[in-house]
C-alpha positions in Angstrom: -81.3 -68.3 3.1 -78.5 -67.8 0.7 -77.3 -64.6 2.4 -77.0 -66.3 5.7 -75.1 -69.3 4.2 -72.4 -66.9 2.8 -71.8 -65.3 6.2 -71.9 -68.8 8.0 -69.3 -70.2 5.6 -67.0 -67.2 6.3 -67.4 -67.6 10.0 -66.9 -71.4 10.0 -63.7 -71.0 8.0 -62.5 -68.4 10.4 -63.2 -70.6 13.4 -61.3 -73.5 11.7 -58.3 -71.3 11.1 -58.1 -70.5 14.8 -56.2 -73.9 15.1 -56.9 -74.8 18.7 -54.0 -76.7 20.4 -54.1 -80.5 20.3 -53.5 -80.8 24.0 -54.4 -81.1 26.8 -57.1 -83.1 24.9 -59.6 -82.8 27.7 -59.3 -79.0 27.5 -59.5 -78.5 23.8 -61.5 -81.4 22.5 -64.7 -80.2 24.3 -64.2 -76.8 22.6 -63.8 -78.3 19.2 -66.9 -80.5 19.8 -69.0 -77.6 21.0 -67.9 -75.1 18.3 -68.8 -77.4 15.5 -72.4 -77.9 16.7 -74.7 -76.4 14.2 -75.6 -73.2 15.8 -77.1 -70.2 14.0 -74.0 -68.1 14.4 -76.5 -65.2 14.5 -74.5 -63.0 16.8 -71.3 -62.9 14.8 -73.3 -62.5 11.6 -74.8 -59.3 13.1 -71.3 -58.0 13.6 -70.3 -58.7 10.1 -73.5 -57.2 8.7 -73.3 -54.1 10.8 -69.8 -53.5 9.6 -70.8 -54.1 6.0 -73.3 -51.2 6.2 -70.3 -48.9 6.3 -67.4 -50.8 4.7 -67.5 -53.3 1.8 -64.3 -54.9 3.4 -66.5 -56.2 6.2 -64.2 -59.1 6.9 -62.1 -56.7 9.1 -64.9 -57.3 11.6 -64.2 -61.0 11.9 -62.1 -60.8 15.1 -64.9 -58.8 16.8 -67.5 -61.3 15.4 -65.6 -64.3 16.7 -65.0 -62.5 20.0 -68.9 -62.3 20.4 -69.3 -66.0 19.2 -66.7 -67.3 21.6 -68.2 -65.4 24.6 -71.7 -66.6 23.6 -70.4 -70.3 23.5 -68.6 -69.8 26.8 -71.9 -68.7 28.4 -73.8 -71.6 27.0 -71.3 -74.2 28.2 -71.6 -72.7 31.7 -75.4 -72.2 31.5 -75.8 -75.8 30.6 -74.0 -76.8 33.8 -76.1 -74.5 35.9 -79.3 -75.8 34.3 -78.2 -79.4 34.4 -79.2 -79.5 30.7 -78.6 -82.8 28.9 -78.8 -81.5 25.4 -77.6 -78.5 23.4 -78.5 -78.1 19.7 -79.6 -81.7 19.7 -76.3 -83.1 21.1 -75.0 -83.9 24.5 -73.9 -80.9 26.5 -70.1 -80.7 27.4 -70.6 -81.4 31.0 -72.5 -84.5 30.2 -70.2 -85.8 27.4 -67.1 -85.0 29.7 -67.8 -83.8 33.1 -68.7 -80.5 34.9 -65.1 -79.6 35.8 -63.8 -80.0 32.3 -66.8 -78.0 31.0 -66.0 -75.1 33.4 -62.4 -75.0 32.4 -63.1 -75.4 28.6 -65.6 -72.5 28.9 -63.0 -70.4 30.7 -60.5 -70.9 27.8 -63.2 -69.6 25.3 -63.7 -66.4 27.4 -60.0 -65.8 27.5 -59.7 -66.3 23.7 -62.6 -63.9 23.2 -60.7 -61.1 24.8 -57.5 -62.0 22.9 -59.3 -61.5 19.6 -59.9 -57.9 20.4 -56.2 -57.2 20.6 -56.0 -57.5 16.8 -57.4 -54.0 16.5 -55.5 -50.7 16.8 -55.6 -48.9 20.2 -58.5 -46.6 19.4 -60.9 -49.3 18.1 -59.7 -51.7 20.7 -60.7 -49.3 23.5 -64.2 -48.8 22.1 -64.7 -52.5 21.5 -63.3 -53.5 24.9 -65.6 -51.0 26.7 -68.9 -52.3 25.2 -67.8 -55.9 25.3 -66.7 -55.7 28.9 -70.0 -53.9 29.9 -72.0 -56.5 28.1 -70.1 -59.5 29.5 -71.0 -58.3 33.1 -74.6 -57.7 32.1 -74.9 -61.2 30.7 -73.7 -62.6 34.1 -76.1 -60.3 35.9 -79.0 -61.6 33.8 -78.0 -65.2 34.5 -77.9 -64.6 38.2 -81.3 -63.0 38.0 -82.6 -66.0 36.2 -81.3 -68.3 38.9 -82.6 -66.0 41.7 -86.1 -66.2 40.1 -86.1 -69.9 40.6 -86.1 -69.3 44.4 -88.9 -66.8 44.3 -92.7 -67.5 44.3 -93.6 -64.5 42.1 -91.7 -62.6 39.5 -93.2 -59.5 37.7 -93.3 -59.1 34.0 -91.1 -56.0 34.1 -88.5 -58.0 36.1 -88.6 -60.9 33.7 -88.2 -58.6 30.7 -85.2 -57.0 32.4 -83.7 -60.4 33.0 -84.0 -61.5 29.4 -82.7 -58.1 28.3 -79.5 -58.7 30.2 -79.1 -62.3 29.6 -79.9 -62.3 25.9 -80.6 -59.0 24.3 -77.6 -57.0 25.2 -75.2 -59.4 23.5 -77.1 -59.0 20.2 -76.9 -55.2 20.6 -73.2 -55.5 21.5 -72.5 -57.7 18.4 -74.0 -55.0 16.2 -72.4 -52.1 17.9 -69.0 -53.8 17.7 -69.5 -54.3 14.0 -70.5 -50.6 13.7 -67.4 -49.5 15.6 -65.1 -51.5 13.2 -66.9 -50.1 10.2 -66.7 -46.5 11.8 -70.5 -45.9 11.8 -70.4 -43.0 14.2 -71.9 -42.8 17.7 -75.5 -42.1 16.6 -75.7 -45.1 14.3 -73.8 -47.3 16.8 -76.6 -46.5 19.3 -79.4 -47.4 16.7 -77.5 -50.6 15.9 -77.5 -51.5 19.6 -81.2 -50.7 19.9 -82.0 -52.8 16.8 -80.2 -55.7 18.4 -81.7 -55.2 21.9 -85.2 -55.2 20.5 -84.6 -58.2 18.2 -83.1 -60.0 21.2 -86.2 -59.4 23.3 -88.4 -60.7 20.5 -86.0 -63.7 20.0 -86.1 -64.7 23.7 -89.9 -64.5 24.0 -90.0 -66.6 20.8 -87.6 -69.1 22.6 -90.1 -69.4 25.5 -92.8 -70.2 23.1 -90.7 -72.7 21.2 -89.6 -74.3 24.4 -93.2 -75.3 25.2 -94.9 -75.3 21.7 -92.1 -76.3 19.4 -90.9 -79.8 18.3 -87.9 -81.5 20.0 -86.2 -82.5 16.8 -86.4 -78.9 15.3 -85.7 -77.0 18.5 -82.6 -79.2 19.3 -83.4 -79.6 23.0 -85.9 -81.1 25.3 -89.4 -79.7 24.8 -91.0 -78.4 27.9 -87.7 -78.0 29.7 -88.8 -74.7 31.3 -92.1 -76.3 32.5 -90.4 -79.3 34.0 -88.0 -77.2 35.9 -90.9 -74.8 37.0 -88.9 -71.9 35.5 -90.5 -68.5 35.3 -91.2 -67.5 31.8 -93.4 -64.7 30.2 -95.9 -67.5 29.5 -96.1 -68.6 33.2 -96.0 -65.0 34.5 -98.9 -63.9 32.4 -100.9 -67.0 32.9 -100.7 -66.6 36.7 -101.5 -62.8 36.4 -104.8 -63.4 34.6 -105.9 -66.7 36.2 -109.0 -66.9 38.1 -109.0 -68.8 41.5 -110.1 -71.9 39.7 -107.4 -71.6 37.0 -104.8 -70.8 39.6 -105.6 -74.0 41.4 -105.3 -75.9 38.1 -101.9 -74.3 37.4 -100.6 -75.2 40.9 -101.9 -78.8 40.6 -100.2 -79.1 37.1 -96.9 -77.7 38.5 -96.8 -80.7 41.0 -97.5 -83.4 38.4 -94.7 -86.0 38.3 -95.3 -87.4 34.8 -93.3 -85.2 32.4 -95.5 -85.8 29.4 -98.7 -85.1 31.3 -97.2 -82.0 32.9 -96.2 -80.5 29.5 -99.5 -81.3 27.8 -101.6 -79.9 30.6 -99.5 -76.8 30.8 -99.8 -76.2 27.1 -103.6 -76.4 27.3 -103.8 -74.1 30.4 -101.5 -71.4 28.9 -103.4 -71.4 25.7 -106.8 -71.3 27.5 -105.6 -68.3 29.6 -104.4 -66.4 26.5 -100.7 -66.6 27.5 -99.6 -68.1 24.2 -101.4 -65.2 22.2 -100.1 -62.6 24.7 -96.5 -63.7 24.1 -96.9 -63.8 20.4 -98.2 -60.2 20.5 -95.3 -59.0 22.8 -92.8 -60.7 20.4 -94.3 -59.0 17.4 -94.2 -55.7 19.3 -90.4 -55.9 20.0 -89.8 -57.1 16.4 -91.6 -54.0 15.1 -89.5 -51.8 17.4 -86.3 -53.4 16.1 -87.3 -52.7 12.5 -88.1 -49.1 13.4 -84.6 -48.7 14.8 -83.1 -50.3 11.7 -85.1 -47.8 9.5 -83.5 -44.9 11.3 -79.9 -46.1 10.8 -78.0 -44.1 8.2 -75.7 -46.3 6.2 -73.6 -46.1 3.0 -74.5 -49.7 2.0 -77.8 -51.6 1.8 -79.6 -52.8 5.0 -81.0 -55.7 3.1 -79.0 -58.4 4.9 -80.1 -57.2 8.4 -83.7 -56.9 7.3 -83.6 -60.4 5.9 -82.1 -61.8 9.0 -84.7 -60.1 11.2 -87.5 -61.5 9.2 -85.8 -64.9 9.1 -85.6 -65.0 12.9 -89.1 -63.9 13.3 -90.4 -66.8 11.2 -88.2 -69.5 12.7 -89.6 -72.7 14.1 -86.4 -73.6 16.1 
């Protein structure tokens, strides 16, 4: 998508211009490595696009956009440690390439730099940005803790799972959009709609991630396929499958969970989830949240075209990785 390339180039240039110090090498080299990995830069793009709805000089939202991107990458570095993940975006995770202690400290620096970027705005805008960003940062941590707590529980309801992914993933998309709106001076009503658009888009995005984790292709997804299944993590797929399973099907699910051969475990789980309608159910839920996102976008009043946000929403919905 040409429009995404334009935003991405702008963001990559801005990240390069941050000029991280050369040393200590074991603190900053991991950051350079992780930031140059080919992520989508979706969250900072949303900030720029939201600002552009109200101000053609949308580059003034770059510090806010990079703040969101740095926080997102901080959370990924730490999440990978907690999940013992070997790959991120098709490359070694920081804690594998270096070690967990280095990964923790490098992630911490990104978080501090994220807050520092907000100080580039005047007092009134800074306060509004700080409030929504700080609230969101805490919520993301709450979502991550819920995710880890779920691993210790036998059962998790669909409502609990949706709340967890809302906190862990969706609120940061909403925050990115609202921060762009704040910089562009969208007004409180439009800021709320921008947030709702991001929140619903984030729910669709995360449900899609669950599907791609099991039904995608490793080379495209950029991480190990079936990672959630191998770790016996709760997903909307597993929650729905167990909810509708007959006694016989539940026995098959429990047997499959105990399989030691990774490939066999993934293949059997794929078949069972599809047979129980879990795959179709998740696809329908994803479409529902995507539709709600577009409805919120339609309600937003702007002085400029919403085309970029509409195109990004459709692009994300059609993605294969």
